[in-house]
C-alpha positions as a Markdown table, in Angstrom:
| # | Residue | x | y | z |
|---|---|---|---|---|
| 1 | Met | 24.6 | 2.4 | 4.5 |
| 2 | Lys | 23.1 | 0.7 | 7.5 |
| 3 | Val | 22.2 | 3.0 | 10.4 |
| 4 | Asn | 21.9 | 1.3 | 13.8 |
| 5 | Lys | 18.9 | 3.2 | 14.9 |
| 6 | Ile | 16.7 | 5.9 | 13.3 |
| 7 | Asn | 14.5 | 8.6 | 14.7 |
| 8 | Val | 11.0 | 8.9 | 13.1 |
| 9 | Ala | 8.0 | 11.1 | 13.2 |
| 10 | Val | 4.5 | 10.0 | 12.3 |
| 11 | Ile | 2.3 | 12.7 | 10.9 |
| 12 | Gly | -1.4 | 11.7 | 11.1 |
| 13 | Ala | -0.9 | 9.2 | 13.9 |
| 14 | Thr | -4.5 | 8.7 | 15.0 |
| 15 | Gly | -6.2 | 7.5 | 11.8 |
| 16 | Tyr | -6.8 | 3.8 | 11.1 |
| 17 | Val | -3.5 | 3.6 | 9.1 |
| 18 | Gly | -1.6 | 5.8 | 11.5 |
| 19 | Leu | -2.4 | 3.7 | 14.5 |
| 20 | Asp | -1.3 | 0.5 | 12.8 |
| 21 | Leu | 1.8 | 2.3 | 11.7 |
| 22 | Val | 2.6 | 3.5 | 15.3 |
| 23 | Tyr | 1.9 | 0.0 | 16.7 |
| 24 | Leu | 4.3 | -1.7 | 14.2 |
| 25 | Leu | 7.0 | 1.0 | 14.6 |
| 26 | Ser | 6.8 | 0.6 | 18.4 |
| 27 | Leu | 7.8 | -3.1 | 18.0 |
| 28 | His | 10.8 | -2.3 | 15.6 |
| 29 | Ser | 14.1 | -2.6 | 17.4 |
| 30 | Arg | 15.8 | -0.1 | 15.1 |
| 31 | Val | 13.2 | 2.7 | 15.4 |
| 32 | Lys | 12.8 | 5.5 | 18.0 |
| 33 | Ile | 9.6 | 7.4 | 17.7 |
| 34 | Leu | 10.2 | 11.0 | 18.6 |
| 35 | Asn | 7.0 | 12.6 | 17.4 |
| 36 | Leu | 3.3 | 11.6 | 17.0 |
| 37 | Cys | 1.4 | 14.4 | 15.3 |
| 38 | Ala | -2.3 | 15.1 | 14.7 |
| 39 | Thr | -4.6 | 18.1 | 14.5 |
| 40 | Lys | -6.9 | 17.0 | 17.3 |
| 41 | Asn | -6.6 | 15.5 | 20.8 |
| 42 | Leu | -3.3 | 17.3 | 21.4 |
| 43 | Gly | -1.7 | 16.3 | 24.6 |
| 44 | Ser | -3.5 | 12.9 | 24.7 |
| 45 | Lys | -1.8 | 9.6 | 25.0 |
| 46 | Ile | -1.8 | 7.5 | 21.8 |
| 47 | Ser | -2.7 | 4.5 | 23.9 |
| 48 | Ser | -6.2 | 6.1 | 24.4 |
| 49 | Phe | -6.8 | 5.4 | 20.7 |
| 50 | Asp | -5.3 | 1.9 | 20.5 |
| 51 | Lys | -5.0 | -0.4 | 23.5 |
| 52 | Arg | -2.3 | -2.5 | 21.8 |
| 53 | Leu | 0.1 | 0.4 | 22.5 |
| 54 | Lys | 1.6 | -0.6 | 25.8 |
| 55 | Lys | 5.0 | 1.0 | 25.3 |
| 56 | Lys | 5.7 | 4.5 | 26.5 |
| 57 | Leu | 5.4 | 6.8 | 23.5 |
| 58 | Pro | 5.3 | 10.5 | 22.9 |
| 59 | Ile | 2.0 | 12.3 | 23.5 |
| 60 | Ile | 0.1 | 13.5 | 20.5 |
| 61 | Ser | 1.4 | 16.9 | 19.5 |
| 62 | Asp | 1.1 | 19.6 | 16.9 |
| 63 | Ile | 3.5 | 19.3 | 13.9 |
| 64 | Asn | 5.1 | 22.6 | 14.9 |
| 65 | Lys | 6.6 | 20.9 | 17.9 |
| 66 | Val | 8.8 | 18.7 | 15.7 |
| 67 | Arg | 12.5 | 19.4 | 15.6 |
| 68 | Trp | 13.3 | 18.3 | 12.1 |
| 69 | Asn | 17.1 | 18.3 | 12.6 |
| 70 | Asn | 16.6 | 15.3 | 15.0 |
| 71 | Ile | 14.4 | 13.3 | 12.6 |
| 72 | Asp | 15.7 | 10.9 | 10.0 |
| 73 | Leu | 12.4 | 9.6 | 8.5 |
| 74 | Val | 8.9 | 11.1 | 8.3 |
| 75 | Phe | 5.9 | 8.9 | 7.8 |
| 76 | Leu | 3.0 | 10.9 | 6.3 |
| 77 | Ser | -0.4 | 9.3 | 7.0 |
| 78 | Leu | -2.5 | 12.2 | 5.8 |
| 79 | Pro | -5.5 | 12.9 | 3.5 |
| 80 | Asn | -4.6 | 13.3 | -0.2 |
| 81 | Gly | -3.2 | 16.8 | -0.9 |
| 82 | Glu | -1.8 | 17.4 | 2.6 |
| 83 | Gly | 1.4 | 15.4 | 2.6 |
| 84 | Gln | 2.8 | 17.2 | -0.5 |
| 85 | Lys | 2.5 | 20.6 | 1.3 |
| 86 | Leu | 4.7 | 19.4 | 4.2 |
| 87 | Val | 7.2 | 17.7 | 1.9 |
| 88 | Lys | 7.5 | 20.9 | -0.2 |
| 89 | Lys | 8.1 | 22.9 | 3.0 |
| 90 | Leu | 10.8 | 20.6 | 4.3 |
| 91 | Phe | 12.5 | 18.9 | 1.3 |
| 92 | Tyr | 15.2 | 21.5 | 0.5 |
| 93 | Lys | 15.5 | 23.0 | 3.9 |
| 94 | Phe | 16.3 | 19.6 | 5.7 |
| 95 | Lys | 18.3 | 17.7 | 3.1 |
| 96 | His | 18.9 | 14.7 | 5.4 |
| 97 | Leu | 15.2 | 14.0 | 5.7 |
| 98 | Lys | 13.5 | 11.1 | 4.0 |
| 99 | Phe | 9.7 | 10.7 | 3.6 |
| 100 | Ile | 7.4 | 7.8 | 3.2 |
| 101 | Asp | 4.0 | 9.1 | 2.1 |
| 102 | Leu | 1.0 | 6.8 | 2.5 |
| 103 | Ser | -1.4 | 9.0 | 0.5 |
| 104 | Ala | -1.6 | 9.3 | -3.2 |
| 105 | Asp | 0.4 | 12.6 | -3.4 |
| 106 | Phe | 3.5 | 11.1 | -5.0 |
| 107 | Arg | 2.2 | 7.9 | -6.6 |
| 108 | Ile | 1.3 | 9.6 | -9.9 |
| 109 | Thr | 4.3 | 10.6 | -11.9 |
| 110 | Lys | 2.5 | 13.2 | -14.1 |
| 111 | His | 0.9 | 16.1 | -12.2 |
| 112 | Glu | -1.7 | 16.4 | -15.0 |
| 113 | Asn | -2.9 | 12.9 | -14.2 |
| 114 | Tyr | -2.9 | 13.6 | -10.5 |
| 115 | Lys | -5.2 | 16.5 | -11.1 |
| 116 | Arg | -7.5 | 14.5 | -13.4 |
| 117 | Trp | -7.9 | 11.6 | -10.9 |
| 118 | Tyr | -7.7 | 13.6 | -7.6 |
| 119 | Lys | -9.4 | 16.8 | -8.7 |
| 120 | Arg | -6.8 | 19.1 | -7.2 |
| 121 | Asn | -3.6 | 20.8 | -8.4 |
| 122 | His | -0.3 | 19.2 | -7.3 |
| 123 | Leu | 1.5 | 21.8 | -5.1 |
| 124 | Ala | 5.0 | 20.1 | -5.3 |
| 125 | Lys | 5.4 | 19.3 | -9.0 |
| 126 | Asp | 9.1 | 19.8 | -8.9 |
| 127 | Leu | 9.5 | 17.1 | -6.2 |
| 128 | Ile | 7.7 | 14.3 | -8.1 |
| 129 | Lys | 10.9 | 13.5 | -9.9 |
| 130 | His | 12.6 | 12.9 | -6.5 |
| 131 | Ser | 10.0 | 10.2 | -5.6 |
| 132 | Ile | 9.7 | 6.5 | -6.3 |
| 133 | Tyr | 6.5 | 4.4 | -6.4 |
| 134 | Ser | 7.4 | 1.5 | -4.2 |
| 135 | Val | 5.7 | -1.9 | -4.2 |
| 136 | Ser | 8.5 | -3.3 | -2.1 |
| 137 | Glu | 8.8 | -6.6 | -4.0 |
| 138 | Phe | 9.6 | -4.7 | -7.2 |
| 139 | Val | 11.9 | -1.9 | -6.1 |
| 140 | Lys | 14.4 | -3.5 | -3.7 |
| 141 | Lys | 17.7 | -1.5 | -3.5 |
| 142 | Lys | 16.6 | 1.1 | -6.1 |
| 143 | Ile | 14.6 | 2.7 | -3.3 |
| 144 | Gln | 17.8 | 3.9 | -1.6 |
| 145 | Asn | 18.3 | 6.5 | -4.4 |
| 146 | Tyr | 15.2 | 8.4 | -3.4 |
| 147 | Arg | 14.2 | 10.6 | -0.5 |
| 148 | Ile | 10.4 | 10.5 | -1.2 |
| 149 | Ile | 8.8 | 7.1 | -1.2 |
| 150 | Ala | 5.3 | 6.8 | -2.5 |
| 151 | Asn | 3.6 | 3.9 | -0.7 |
| 152 | Pro | 1.1 | 2.2 | -3.1 |
| 153 | Gly | -2.6 | 2.0 | -2.5 |
| 154 | Cys | -4.1 | -1.1 | -0.9 |
| 155 | Tyr | -6.1 | -2.3 | -3.9 |
| 156 | Pro | -3.1 | -1.8 | -6.3 |
| 157 | Thr | -0.8 | -3.8 | -4.0 |
| 158 | Ser | -3.1 | -6.8 | -4.0 |
| 159 | Ile | -3.4 | -6.6 | -7.7 |
| 160 | Gln | 0.1 | -5.8 | -8.9 |
| 161 | Ile | 1.9 | -8.4 | -6.9 |
| 162 | Pro | 0.3 | -11.3 | -8.7 |
| 163 | Leu | -0.6 | -9.6 | -12.1 |
| 164 | Ile | 2.5 | -7.7 | -13.1 |
| 165 | Pro | 4.9 | -10.7 | -13.2 |
| 166 | Leu | 2.5 | -12.7 | -15.4 |
| 167 | Leu | 2.2 | -9.7 | -17.8 |
| 168 | Glu | 6.0 | -9.2 | -17.9 |
| 169 | Lys | 6.5 | -12.9 | -18.7 |
| 170 | Lys | 3.8 | -12.7 | -21.4 |
| 171 | Leu | 1.9 | -15.7 | -20.0 |
| 172 | Ile | -1.5 | -14.0 | -20.1 |
| 173 | Lys | -3.4 | -11.8 | -22.6 |
| 174 | Lys | -3.5 | -8.1 | -22.0 |
| 175 | Asp | -7.2 | -7.7 | -22.8 |
| 176 | Asp | -10.4 | -8.5 | -21.0 |
| 177 | Ile | -8.9 | -8.8 | -17.5 |
| 178 | Ile | -11.5 | -8.6 | -14.8 |
| 179 | Ile | -10.6 | -7.5 | -11.3 |
| 180 | Asp | -13.2 | -7.9 | -8.6 |
| 181 | Ser | -11.9 | -6.6 | -5.2 |
| 182 | Lys | -13.5 | -6.4 | -1.8 |
| 183 | Ser | -12.2 | -4.4 | 1.1 |
| 184 | Gly | -13.0 | -3.9 | 4.8 |
| 185 | Tyr | -14.4 | -0.4 | 5.6 |
| 186 | Ser | -11.2 | 0.8 | 7.2 |
| 187 | Gly | -9.9 | 1.3 | 3.7 |
| 188 | Ala | -12.2 | 4.2 | 3.4 |
| 189 | Gly | -10.8 | 5.9 | 6.5 |
| 190 | Lys | -12.5 | 7.1 | 9.7 |
| 191 | Lys | -14.9 | 9.3 | 7.8 |
| 192 | Tyr | -16.3 | 6.4 | 5.8 |
| 193 | Lys | -19.8 | 7.0 | 7.2 |
| 194 | Val | -19.8 | 10.5 | 5.7 |
| 195 | Arg | -18.9 | 9.2 | 2.3 |
| 196 | Phe | -20.9 | 6.0 | 2.3 |
| 197 | Thr | -24.4 | 6.8 | 3.5 |
| 198 | His | -26.4 | 4.0 | 1.7 |
| 199 | Ala | -28.9 | 2.0 | 3.7 |
| 200 | Asn | -27.8 | -1.0 | 5.7 |
| 201 | Phe | -24.1 | -0.3 | 5.3 |
| 202 | Asn | -23.1 | -2.6 | 8.1 |
| 203 | Asn | -25.1 | -5.5 | 6.7 |
| 204 | Ser | -24.4 | -5.3 | 2.9 |
| 205 | Val | -21.8 | -5.4 | 0.2 |
| 206 | Phe | -21.4 | -2.1 | -1.5 |
| 207 | Ser | -20.0 | -1.6 | -5.1 |
| 208 | Tyr | -18.6 | 1.9 | -5.7 |
| 209 | Ser | -16.5 | 4.0 | -8.1 |
| 210 | Val | -17.3 | 1.4 | -10.8 |
| 211 | Lys | -16.3 | 3.4 | -13.8 |
| 212 | Glu | -13.2 | 5.2 | -12.5 |
| 213 | His | -11.8 | 4.3 | -9.1 |
| 214 | Arg | -8.8 | 6.5 | -8.2 |
| 215 | His | -6.5 | 3.6 | -7.8 |
| 216 | Met | -6.8 | 2.8 | -11.5 |
| 217 | Ala | -4.4 | 5.7 | -12.1 |
| 218 | Glu | -1.5 | 4.0 | -10.4 |
| 219 | Ile | -2.5 | 0.5 | -11.8 |
| 220 | Asp | -2.5 | 2.0 | -15.3 |
| 221 | Gln | 0.8 | 3.8 | -14.7 |
| 222 | Glu | 2.8 | 1.0 | -13.2 |
| 223 | Ile | 1.6 | -1.7 | -15.6 |
| 224 | Lys | 2.5 | 0.5 | -18.6 |
| 225 | Lys | 5.9 | 1.3 | -17.0 |
| 226 | Arg | 6.8 | -2.4 | -16.3 |
| 227 | Val | 5.1 | -4.1 | -19.2 |
| 228 | Gly | 5.6 | -1.4 | -21.9 |
| 229 | Ser | 1.9 | -1.1 | -22.9 |
| 230 | Asn | -1.5 | -0.6 | -21.5 |
| 231 | Ile | -3.9 | -3.4 | -20.7 |
| 232 | Lys | -7.7 | -3.6 | -21.0 |
| 233 | Tyr | -9.3 | -4.4 | -17.7 |
| 234 | Thr | -12.4 | -3.9 | -15.7 |
| 235 | Phe | -12.0 | -3.0 | -12.0 |
| 236 | Asn | -14.9 | -3.3 | -9.6 |
| 237 | Pro | -14.2 | -2.4 | -6.0 |
| 238 | His | -16.5 | -3.2 | -3.1 |
| 239 | Leu | -16.7 | -2.3 | 0.6 |
| 240 | Ile | -17.8 | -5.2 | 2.8 |
| 241 | Pro | -19.0 | -5.0 | 6.5 |
| 242 | Ile | -15.7 | -6.1 | 8.1 |
| 243 | Tyr | -13.0 | -3.9 | 9.6 |
| 244 | Arg | -9.9 | -4.9 | 7.7 |
| 245 | Gly | -8.8 | -7.1 | 4.8 |
| 246 | Ile | -8.8 | -7.2 | 1.0 |
| 247 | Ile | -9.5 | -10.1 | -1.4 |
| 248 | Ser | -9.0 | -9.4 | -5.1 |
| 249 | Asn | -10.2 | -12.0 | -7.6 |
| 250 | Ile | -8.5 | -11.5 | -11.0 |
| 251 | Tyr | -9.9 | -13.3 | -14.0 |
| 252 | Ile | -7.4 | -13.8 | -16.8 |
| 253 | Lys | -7.1 | -15.4 | -20.3 |
| 254 | Leu | -4.0 | -17.5 | -20.9 |
| 255 | Asn | -1.7 | -17.1 | -23.9 |
| 256 | Asn | -1.5 | -19.9 | -26.4 |
| 257 | Gly | 0.4 | -22.9 | -25.0 |
| 258 | Val | 0.2 | -21.7 | -21.4 |
| 259 | Thr | -1.5 | -23.8 | -18.8 |
| 260 | Thr | -2.6 | -22.9 | -15.3 |
| 261 | Lys | 0.0 | -25.2 | -13.9 |
| 262 | Lys | 2.7 | -23.3 | -15.9 |
| 263 | Ile | 1.5 | -20.1 | -14.3 |
| 264 | Leu | 1.6 | -21.6 | -10.9 |
| 265 | Asn | 5.2 | -22.9 | -11.3 |
| 266 | Phe | 6.3 | -19.6 | -12.6 |
| 267 | Met | 4.8 | -17.7 | -9.7 |
| 268 | Lys | 6.2 | -20.1 | -7.1 |
| 269 | Lys | 9.6 | -19.6 | -8.6 |
| 270 | Lys | 9.2 | -15.9 | -8.8 |
| 271 | Tyr | 8.3 | -15.5 | -5.1 |
| 272 | Lys | 10.3 | -18.4 | -3.7 |
| 273 | Arg | 12.6 | -16.2 | -1.7 |
| 274 | Ser | 10.0 | -13.5 | -0.9 |
| 275 | Lys | 9.6 | -12.7 | 2.8 |
| 276 | Phe | 5.9 | -11.8 | 2.5 |
| 277 | Val | 4.4 | -13.3 | -0.7 |
| 278 | Lys | 3.0 | -16.8 | -0.4 |
| 279 | Val | 1.9 | -18.7 | -3.5 |
| 280 | Asn | -0.4 | -21.6 | -2.6 |
| 281 | Gln | -0.9 | -25.0 | -4.2 |
| 282 | Leu | -3.2 | -25.0 | -7.3 |
| 283 | Asn | -6.9 | -24.3 | -6.6 |
| 284 | Lys | -6.5 | -23.7 | -2.8 |
| 285 | Glu | -9.4 | -21.8 | -1.3 |
| 286 | Ile | -8.3 | -18.8 | 0.7 |
| 287 | Gly | -9.8 | -15.7 | 2.3 |
| 288 | Ser | -8.7 | -12.4 | 3.8 |
| 289 | Gly | -8.7 | -14.0 | 7.2 |
| 290 | Asn | -5.5 | -15.8 | 6.2 |
| 291 | Val | -3.5 | -12.6 | 6.3 |
| 292 | Leu | -5.1 | -10.4 | 9.0 |
| 293 | Asn | -2.7 | -8.3 | 11.0 |
| 294 | Ser | 0.2 | -9.5 | 8.8 |
| 295 | Asn | 2.3 | -8.0 | 6.0 |
| 296 | Lys | 1.7 | -11.0 | 3.8 |
| 297 | Cys | 0.2 | -11.3 | 0.4 |
| 298 | Glu | -1.3 | -14.7 | -0.1 |
| 299 | Ile | -2.1 | -15.9 | -3.6 |
| 300 | Ser | -4.0 | -18.8 | -5.0 |
| 301 | Ile | -4.1 | -19.7 | -8.7 |
| 302 | Cys | -7.2 | -21.5 | -9.7 |
| 303 | Glu | -8.2 | -23.4 | -12.8 |
| 304 | Ser | -11.4 | -22.5 | -14.7 |
| 305 | Arg | -13.8 | -24.9 | -16.4 |
| 306 | Tyr | -12.4 | -23.3 | -19.6 |
| 307 | Lys | -8.8 | -24.3 | -20.6 |
| 308 | Asn | -7.8 | -20.8 | -21.8 |
| 309 | Lys | -9.0 | -19.0 | -18.6 |
| 310 | Ala | -7.8 | -18.9 | -14.9 |
| 311 | Met | -8.5 | -17.0 | -11.8 |
| 312 | Ile | -6.0 | -15.5 | -9.3 |
| 313 | Ile | -7.1 | -14.9 | -5.7 |
| 314 | Ser | -4.9 | -12.4 | -3.9 |
| 315 | Cys | -5.4 | -11.5 | -0.2 |
| 316 | Ile | -3.8 | -8.8 | 1.9 |
| 317 | Asp | -4.6 | -6.8 | 5.1 |
| 318 | Asn | -5.3 | -3.4 | 3.7 |
| 319 | Leu | -4.0 | -1.6 | 6.8 |
| 320 | Val | -0.7 | -3.6 | 6.9 |
| 321 | Lys | 0.6 | -4.9 | 3.5 |
| 322 | Gly | -1.8 | -2.3 | 1.9 |
| 323 | Ala | -0.4 | 0.6 | 4.0 |
| 324 | Ser | 1.6 | 0.6 | 7.3 |
| 325 | Gly | 3.4 | -2.7 | 6.9 |
| 326 | Gln | 4.5 | -2.0 | 3.4 |
| 327 | Ala | 5.7 | 1.4 | 4.6 |
| 328 | Ile | 7.9 | -0.3 | 7.2 |
| 329 | Gln | 9.0 | -2.9 | 4.6 |
| 330 | Asn | 10.1 | 0.1 | 2.5 |
| 331 | Met | 11.8 | 1.7 | 5.4 |
| 332 | Asn | 13.8 | -1.6 | 6.0 |
| 333 | Leu | 14.9 | -1.5 | 2.3 |
| 334 | Ile | 15.9 | 2.1 | 2.6 |
| 335 | Tyr | 18.2 | 1.6 | 5.6 |
| 336 | Asp | 19.4 | -1.9 | 4.6 |
| 337 | Tyr | 17.7 | -3.7 | 7.5 |
| 338 | Lys | 16.4 | -7.1 | 7.1 |
| 339 | Glu | 13.3 | -6.8 | 4.9 |
| 340 | Asn | 11.0 | -8.4 | 7.5 |
| 341 | Glu | 12.5 | -6.7 | 10.6 |
| 342 | Gly | 9.7 | -5.6 | 12.8 |
| 343 | Leu | 7.2 | -7.4 | 10.6 |
| 344 | Lys | 7.6 | -11.0 | 11.6 |
């Protein structure tokens, strides 16, 4: 049922993703921000962290100041492991509350797999069944049946939007897929300098987590769920010395009788009515700059010198379509707003 206006709280408002989220929410005509919460800089204005925020907004406050009865939707932009604690505390006590979690806490449907990939016990195992993993383009109105929305990771968003439809349609082979992704450093969060201490970080491309990047857990899970079987792929993520943006190059083998042009025509038809996915003409050269500060995923399908191979180039802004923008797109789906409301 459509609600004219909703009250929201943003928990973790001063991180890279949190600030983009607050900015986009402040532009949304159907949203009233009641609380902006963080653990530091309490009492400060959010505009001191982001000069784009011209609108009068609540000061940064402690989470204990939130009156949950007045909140309809909670955005959780917290480190992995923290969001689940709050959801566990609030889920049964405030049954009207809905949650959009931008961490990995509810992305993995088996708590054993969550522990394996994130090296911690899940503290809200009983609530996983109440959550839905939501690439917006794939869930649509199903999302309205859930109170906990697991916003996908940035790399997986850029990968799944072009790859899953091709696998579902059986146009490409399931083995020997190569995914080469590059992301701006904001994808590593504000503490990226603590984690990535290699020399010349600001002047180099850095390959990391080559064998097992955490985002592989959700890629594995969602492809098996939607395609019915596992695939064999190599995923190599990189950090590059730009602030925001992701480009994923996906190298695929075509099934017998399939041409690159057939793939292009299928993808154009698949996303013809999509508000945010743009499929370009064959072999168009694109870069992450095409989609900066937008909720778009732009895709180019390119021919190879070999007839049985092709490459897909997929670009998103990791902070928007890869995080805050998709969270708002999911919010719009929950409340039956126009899917692109506040994201035009």
